N, C-alpha and C positions, 0 to 999 in steps of 0.2 A: 554560581548556580542560584536560581531563584528559590525563595522559600516555598513557593507554591509546589514545585516539584518535590521538595523534601517532604511536604505534607502528604502528597500523593504517594510517594514511595513508602512512607510509614503506614499509610492506610492499606496499601497492597501487601505489606509485610504482615500486618495484623489479620487481614481478611484476603487471602490469596484467591485468585480467580479459579473457577472450577476447571477440571481437566477438559471438559467439553469446550469451554470458552478458549482455552489455550490451543486446542486442536483447530478450532475455527480460525483463530488469528494466524496460526502457522499455515493453514490451507490458503488463506487469502494472500499471504506473503508469497507462498510458492506459486500461486496462480499469476500474481503480478510479475514475478521473476521469469516465469515461463513465457508470458506474453512479451516481455522485454527481450528475452533471448530469441524468440521467433522473429521479432522485428529486426533485431541486430543482425541475425543471420541472413535476412533478406527474404524470408518466406511469408512475410505479412502481405495479404492481398491488397491490391491497389484500391479496390472499392471500399476498404476500411480505413483508408488514409485520408485525413482532412486536408483540404487545400486552403492555402491562405488567400483571402479575398482582399483586394485593395479597396480602401474606403473611397467613396465618391464625394468629392467636395464641390 
C-alpha cells in the first residue's frame, strides 16, 4: 500500500466527512449501479449508446 493512501486514511479518521457528503457519495454510487443494471438488462435506449467509429487513414 502506498504511503499516500495511509496519510489520506489518517486524515479521514481525524476529520471524517459530513453526513451530507456521505449521502451524496452513496447516491452517486447507487445511480451508477442503476444505470449499469439498466444497460445490463437490455433496457438502455439505442440513442444513448455510442458507436465506435473507425479512424480514417
